[in-house]
Every structure is written in C-alpha cells, then in structure tokens.
N, C-alpha and C positions, 0 to 999 in steps of 0.2 A: 647888610642890602638884605630886601626880602628877595625871596624866591617864591615862585608857586609849582605847583603838582597838577596835572589834571587827571581826575577822574573819568576813565573810560567805563561806560555801562555796557553789559551786558544787552543782546537784545531783548527786545518786551518779551518774547515767547519764553524765556528763559527763567527758572527760577532764581538764578543767581541774580537778575537786575533787582528783584523784589529785596532781597538781603542788603544790596550795595545803596538803596533808597531808605530803608532802614535807618542803618547808619548816617547816610548824607541828612536826612530829616531831622536828626539830632542837632546838627549844626542850623542847615538851612530853616528849620523854624524858629530861631532867634532873630534871623535875618529875611522878613516878608518882603523887603526891598527886590533882595537879589533871589530868593525863591520864584518869585514874579518874571523877574527879567529873563532868568535861564529857563525856565518850564520848559515854553515850548521847542527850546534846541535840546535839551536832555541828552540826545544821540551824537549832539558834537562833544561831550563831556562836560564835566564840571569842573571849572576851574578854582583852584583852592590856594589862598596865600598862606605861608607858615602858620602866620597865627590863627588863622581860618581852621587848617589842619587841627593844630594842635587844641583850639577849639572843641572841633568834632570828638576827638579822642577822649576828651577830658571827662564829655558828655555822656559818652558812652559807658566810660569808666565808672564814672558816678552812679550809671544806671545798674548798671552790672555789680556793683558795691551791695546796692538796696536789693536786687534781686537776689542775689547768693548769700544774704542775710549778715554784710560783713560793715562795720564800720568807719575802718579806714584801709586807704588802697597801702597796700604790702603785697609786690608782683607774687612772692609763694603761695601768701593766702589765697590770692583772686584766683591764682591758677589753679591748684587743688581744689578747690570749689568748685570750679568750673569741672574738672576732671570727675569729678564726684557724679556731673549730673550735666551732661551736654551730648550732641548725636554722634552718633555711631560714623566711623568712615565706611564706605559702601563699595568702591572697587579695589583689589589689590594695587592698580597703579596710583591710588589715593596718596599711600605712602610717599611715593617718592614725589606726588604733587605737593603735599607739605612741605617734606623738605625743603624744596625750592624754593617756599611760599615764607619761610622762620626768617625772621632779621635777628642778627648777631648782636645786637647793644646788649641785649642781657642773655645769661648761659643759664639755658632752662634746666642744667643737670645739677644748676645749685636748690632745686626745688624737687626732692624725692617725692615720691608718687605714693609711698607708703606701700609699695608693690617690690616684690623680689624680682622679679622681671623688670628692665627696662622702659621706660616708661615711652609708649607709641608717639609718634609727633599728630597732633592732628587740631580741630579749632580753638580750642583752651590754648595749646602751645604756641598758635598761628596769634589768636589774640592777643596775648601777654605780649609777645615779642614785638609786636607791633606798635601796642602802646607804649614800647621803652622806647622804642624806635624815636617814634616821635616826639615823645617828649625829653628824652635825652640830648635832642638837637632841635630841640624847638622849631621842630615843624618841616625844617633844611632837609628834608631824606630825599633820597636816590630811587629810581625805579629802574626794573629791567624787563625785557619780554622775558616771559614764560610758556612753555610750550604746552601746556596743558593747566587744567581747572579741576577743581574736585567734581567728583561726580555728580554730587548734589544740585552744584549751581546750573548743573547740562539739562536738568528735567524739565520737560515741559510741561508749561503751562495751560497751554491749548492745545488740543488732540488732534489737530487736521492733519492728514496724512502728507499733505503739502509741506510741513515743514519739517521733516524726517531729513535728515542729512544737513540740514541747517548750522547745524552746533559747530562742527567740525570747522566749519573755513569762520568762525570768531578770533580774534586777534585777543589776545589778554596783556594785562603789564601785573607787575608784582603789587604795586600799592592799589592798583582797584581792585585786586582780588581779596588782598588785607583787608581792606575797607568792607567787603561783603562779609568776610569771615566773620569782623565786628557785629553785621546785622545778623548774621548767624547766630551768635551766641547771645545777640539781645531779644530777638524776637525766640528762639525756641522756649517751648513751653511745655517741654517732659515726654516721656514716653509715656504711655498707658496701654494694659495689657486688656484686649478686647476678645479673648477666648484661649481656650485652656494651652494652645501653643502658640498665640497668634500678640504681637500687638503692633504699636503704629505711632509715630513720632509727630509730635506737632510742631506748629510754625505758627506764629500771628504776625501778617504783614499787611502794611497799608496796599490797597486796590492800586495805588499807583496815579491816582489823580492828586491835582496839587489840595485840595482840601484834606486826602491825606495826609501830606504830607506839615500839616500846618500844628500838629499838638501832640505826637509821639510820647512827648515826655507827661503827659496827662494819662494819656491811653495806656501805657507800658505801668507808668508807677501807680496807676490804680492797680490793674488786672494782675501785676505781682507786687503788690501792696504784701509785706508779710512773710516775702520769699517765694520762689517756684513752687516749693516744694506743699505749703498753704494750696496752689492753684494747684498742683497736681492733685491731694487729696480730697478737694472739693470735685474737681472733673471727674476721677477714678469711681466716688462714690454714687455720681449719677451713672456713669456709663455702667458700672456694675448691677444698678437697678434692673430685675425684669421687665420685659414688653418695653424696653425703652429706647429708640434708636441710636444713634449714635451721632446724627445730627442733631437731635434734639438734646442730649445729654448736654453736648458741648454749647449749644447755643445758650441754654439753661445756666449752666457752670459761668460761662464769659458774662449773661446778663446777673446772677449773684454778685460775682466779685465787682462789677461795675455800681452796683447797687450799695456798698459799704462806702462808694466816694464822700467826701462832705459836701454840704449843698452848694456850694459855689461853683466846685467841680463839676457835680452831676449838672447843672445848670447849663454849664458848657457842651458838656459830651453830650447834651440831649438838646442844646439848641443849636448846638452845629451837624446834628445826626451824625457823631462822629463813628458809632459801633457800625453804620451801613456802610464806613469808609475802609473798614478791616476784615481781612478774611481770616480763618484757620482753614489752613493746610492741613491734611493729613496725608504721611509719609510711609509708606509699607519697608523695616530697615530689611529690605531682603540685599539680592547680591546687588541689585542696583536701584537705584533708589525710582519708587513708583508713587507717583501722587496718584493717592485713591481715594481721592474727594474732598470737597471743601464748604465750609459754611460762611454767609457775612452775617458777622455779628448783626444786633437788632438792637433798637433804644425803644421797643413795643413794651417790653417788661418793667422799665424804668419812666416812662413817660409821665406821670405825677405820682403825687406822694400816696397814694392809695395802691399804685402798681410797685412802688419800692419797696412797700411793707410786704405786700404778699412775697415777693421773691425774697427778702431778706428773711421775715420767719422761715421761708421754706430751707433758707441754708443751713440756718439752727437749727430745725427738726433733723435735716439728714447730720448734722454734728453730732446733735445726741443720740441718733440711732445708731450711727457708725461707734461712739462709742461706748453701745449696751453690750449684753451679753447676747451669745449666738441665738437665742432662743426669742428674744426680742426682735432682734434683728430678721429672723425668717417671717416673725409675723408682718413686719411691718414694712419691711421693702418691696413688697409687689405691692401693697397699697400707697407708699410713696411714688412708686414706680407711675400707677395710673394716673395722679396727680399731677406727676409733670406732661404726660399726656393731654389730661384736662385742660391745664394750665395754658400749655404751647397752641392746644387747637383754639382756648378761647380766645387768645390774645391776636391770634394771625387768622380767625373768623370772624370776630366782634362777636361771638355768642357766648358771652357771659354768662349765662345760666351753667356754661359747663364748669363754673368753678365750683356750684350748687353739689354737682356729681362727686366732685372731688371730696368736699365736707362730709358727704354721705357716706362716702367710703371709709371715711379715717374714723370720724367720731364713734362711732361703735368701738374701736378698740382703746379708748380712752378707761373703759372700766378693767381691761385686762389686768389682772392680779399679775403678773410679770413686770409689768410697768414700773419705772422708779416715775419719784415724784417729779423728777427734773424732765423726764419726757412727757408725762401728762400733760405740765405745762407748757413745754413747746405746743404739743398738741390744740390745747386751747387756744394760746396765741394766734396759732397759723388757723384754727377757725376760726375766730374773731375778725383775723383781716379777710379773711376769703368773704364773710358777711357784708363787712364794710366796703368789697371790692365790687359787691351787687348794688350800692346805692346809688 
C-alpha cells in the first residue's frame, strides 16, 4: 500500500526554502502537470508519494555523482567526496541539529573520513543518510518534529527589519529539512578566497518562480559539468584578476560554463532565459551565516553564436594563462582583468565598441618573448572572435 509524506517549506524569506526548492525541482521538473497544480499553494506543503520521493532522491543522487566526479553510487565514496568539498557548519548548535537530522538506515561510521579524529556530522552525512533511508525503504519513511534547523537555513533572503524575529516561529520536520540538505549539496558552488584572510561560499539557487523549477537538471548539469572543482577553478581564476569586481567575475564565470553546453542545450537555456531565473548567493562563513551579496545569472553573453565564441575563447585564454609561469601571469592577468570589464560593460550597455578596447589592450602582448606558443595562439583566437563580435 502506497503512502505519502508532505514536505513543508520554510518561509519564503529564509534561504532554507530555496534549498528545498532545489531538491523538489529535481522531481517536479519531470512532472510539469504536478508542478503547475501545486505551485500556487507551495506554502501548504508538497505531498509526495513513496515513488515520487524515491525519484527525487535518485535524481539528487545522480546529479551529485556527476558533480563530484563519480561514475557509480557507493555511499562511502559519495560521502567522502562531499566531505572534501562542502559548506561549513556555522553555529556551535549546528552539531546537535545535524545529529537530530541524521537517519540511521546507513551507519556513517563505516565510512572513515581519512582523519584521525572522529568525523563531524554535517551536510554530507545528512544527505547520504537520507538517500539511504529513502532508497532502503522504497520511499516509505516516517518523519518527526525537530526543534531546530541548520543556521544556514535561517539566513534571511530579504533584509527588511520587519522580518527580524520571525524565524524562531517557523515549524520544522525532519524529512522536510533533509530535503533541504540535499538542495544544499546540489546548489553548493564551492568556497573562494577573496582576500588574504577572507573567503566566501557560493550557492546557485532558483529564484523561486515556476519557470526556475522546470530545468534544474539542465542548469546544474552544465554549470557543474566536469565537476565542482572545474567550476571553482574557473571562478577563482576570474575573481583573482586585478580590478575585477566579484559580481562581474561570477557572472562571467557562469557564462563561460554555460557557453560550453551543446547546441540543443544552449537553445533551451537561452530560449527560456533560464540564467535570469537563477541566483548566485555569496555567504560569508563567519560565526553566523551572512548573505553578503547575490547576482542573477545572465543570457547576455550567450545569446548568439558570436557571443558564445567570445566567452568560450576568454575561458580558454584564462586556462592557458593560469597554467603559465608566474612571469606570464603577472603580465597577462591585469590585461585579462581589463578585458573582463570591457566585455561585461559592452554587453550590459550595448556599446560593442568596447570590445575594441579589449583587443587593443591585449594585442601588444602577443609579441612578448615570455609567452609560449600556446598562449600566443589563444590570444590570436581571442582577438579574432572579438573582431567578429563587431561585425
């Protein structure tokens, strides 16, 4: 006999709700009729039959395998891969929260962390224990009320002072929060260093509109293609460029990743304006989670084949420079940073002549004797597509 469970969403002003939507969209996107029927009443909860919960968990598991570079599912392998690259726990009380959210169908002690000390329970442990609980019971899981949620879930998306104090009145149940933890691990885009002693954690989440919940497999599949490490290296290489703002760097990094999609995927991505429906959130990993900024992704840099060529070649040039010796990096990084600014300004203002300024600034470096043939070839290709962008 089939049973069901209701996933209760956190309030719309809490970050945890968006993590829940990430995970729910992995199933709901495969059932457009159900998505349309329940979207207007999300605050009443999302009822999932056993089979639907299994499909949700399997979809999240498969996306996580791809994101963490694993070919097949083995609980310990996925757990340890996520342990190496996952968000931090913020409050001291999070330890107790995570212990209450852990499911027991799978014993995480069977998965040594590779450290001498006992592994702390955090997002990866909850995610794998929930996957195992759902799969081992064919979706027929029970839930219970829990007193607290992870601190990250309670971060306010909106900053209005009138929202202060509302979070404490929200009710929680174990399964609903566990679904949110799956969303955390799917949407987590790594930690970047943005200063000598400062870092930020990135999360890419849907904006909550119905259209943002239709194609999560496509967006996350492209952004995290070749793994989370590939995304982080790209984002880090642009964030590290001189005189480039974090906002522009992250928009450009996401555009470069999206430009690598196949033609059919790109047609869907741009045809439905999907990037505009996703947000990169920047969280400072301090004693308490603080959303320090956000960016909406954009289709501006991938709207045509010429635009795609420019950002693709910029990505190739960045890769070549990053792999070069220090003297080459010191000469090229400032100029590439200028080009990121010129290109973003050109597309956001419509003044494509700024592409000429980028070409003018980088062309003289072609003759530099320190450059390898590979870097020279990348510069030549980059300047070539810039000129085509003006046609």
